[in-house]
C-alpha positions in Angstrom: -55.5 -42.0 113.6 -51.7 -42.5 112.6 -49.3 -40.4 110.7 -48.7 -41.0 106.9 -46.2 -39.2 104.7 -45.0 -35.9 105.5 -48.2 -34.9 107.3 -48.4 -34.5 111.2 -50.8 -36.4 113.1 -52.3 -32.8 114.3 -52.7 -31.7 110.7 -54.7 -34.9 110.0 -57.0 -33.9 112.7 -57.4 -30.3 111.6 -58.3 -31.8 108.5 -60.8 -34.3 109.7 -62.2 -31.7 111.8 -62.1 -29.0 108.9 -64.1 -31.4 106.8 -66.6 -31.5 109.3 -67.3 -28.2 109.6 -67.3 -27.4 105.9 -69.5 -30.3 105.6 -72.1 -28.8 108.1 -71.7 -31.7 110.6 -70.4 -28.8 113.1 -72.9 -25.9 112.3 -71.6 -22.5 112.5 -72.2 -21.3 116.5 -72.1 -24.6 117.7 -69.6 -26.1 119.9 -66.9 -28.6 119.4 -66.8 -31.6 121.6 -64.2 -31.3 124.7 -60.5 -31.5 124.0 -60.8 -35.0 125.8 -63.8 -36.4 123.7 -62.0 -35.4 120.7 -58.9 -37.2 121.6 -60.5 -40.5 122.6 -62.9 -40.0 119.6 -59.9 -39.8 117.0 -57.5 -41.9 119.3 -55.0 -39.2 119.5 -53.5 -37.2 122.5 -54.3 -33.9 124.1 -51.4 -32.2 122.4 -52.7 -33.1 118.8 -56.0 -32.3 119.6 -54.9 -28.7 121.1 -52.4 -28.5 118.0 -55.1 -29.2 115.3 -57.6 -26.8 117.1 -55.1 -24.0 117.5 -54.4 -24.4 113.4 -58.6 -24.4 112.8 -58.5 -21.2 114.9 -55.6 -19.5 112.9 -57.4 -20.4 109.5 -60.6 -19.1 111.1 -62.9 -21.7 111.4 -63.2 -21.8 115.3 -63.2 -19.4 117.8 -61.3 -20.6 121.0 -61.4 -19.3 124.7 -59.7 -20.5 127.9 -61.6 -23.1 129.9 -64.6 -23.2 127.2 -65.2 -25.7 124.3 -64.3 -24.4 120.8 -67.0 -22.6 119.1 -67.5 -23.1 115.0 -67.5 -19.6 113.7 -70.0 -18.5 111.0 -68.8 -19.0 107.9 -69.8 -15.8 105.7 -70.1 -16.0 101.9 -67.1 -15.8 100.0 -66.2 -13.7 97.0 -64.3 -15.6 94.6 -60.9 -13.8 93.5 -59.3 -15.0 89.9 -55.4 -14.6 89.6 -54.5 -12.9 86.4 -51.6 -14.3 84.4 -48.3 -13.3 86.3 -50.2 -12.5 89.8 -48.9 -14.1 92.5 -50.7 -15.4 95.5 -49.2 -15.1 99.4 -51.2 -15.9 102.7 -49.9 -14.3 106.0 -51.2 -13.4 109.1 -52.1 -9.9 110.0 -49.8 -7.5 112.1 -51.5 -6.1 115.2 -52.1 -3.0 113.2 -53.8 -4.6 110.2 -55.7 -6.7 112.8 -57.1 -3.6 114.6 -57.4 -1.7 111.2 -59.4 -4.1 109.0 -61.1 -5.1 112.0 -59.8 -9.2 111.7 -60.9 -11.4 114.3 -57.8 -13.6 115.5 -56.9 -16.5 113.6 -58.1 -14.7 110.0 -55.0 -14.8 107.5 -54.6 -11.9 104.9 -54.2 -12.9 101.3 -52.0 -10.8 99.5 -51.9 -10.6 95.2 -48.8 -9.1 94.0 -50.0 -7.9 90.5 -47.8 -8.4 87.1 -47.8 -4.6 86.7 -46.8 -3.8 90.1 -49.2 -3.0 93.1 -50.5 -4.9 96.0 -54.1 -5.9 97.2 -54.5 -7.1 100.3 -57.8 -9.2 101.2 -59.2 -11.1 104.2 -58.9 -14.9 104.0 -62.4 -15.6 105.6 -64.3 -13.3 103.1 -62.8 -14.3 99.9 -61.9 -17.7 98.0 -59.4 -18.3 95.2 -61.3 -19.5 92.1 -59.8 -21.7 89.3 
């Protein structure tokens, strides 16, 4: 694997692993191969593997624990959300208070929809998808 364009190597590895997870090759609840095996399989170094796994954890695809292989998180059914004309979507990580209040697991982002007429809707990114 080599860097192409503006995309860093870790992001390309994260894309590859994300595709393997979403296609079912790494099923929910299964363990990913250990970091050294991932590095060897994809011809990248340890730091690249760690950064890719950190990205997938932030996106909610995997759970990581020190000293244990990464585990694929169950992907719940996602509710489609369609943006109306003039609405703006922003993704961000929750504050500690929001994470506690909304019971958001580590690594899961929030989606904020700013409505054209004012108002804000906040949704968990692991429970919603943006439709067409």
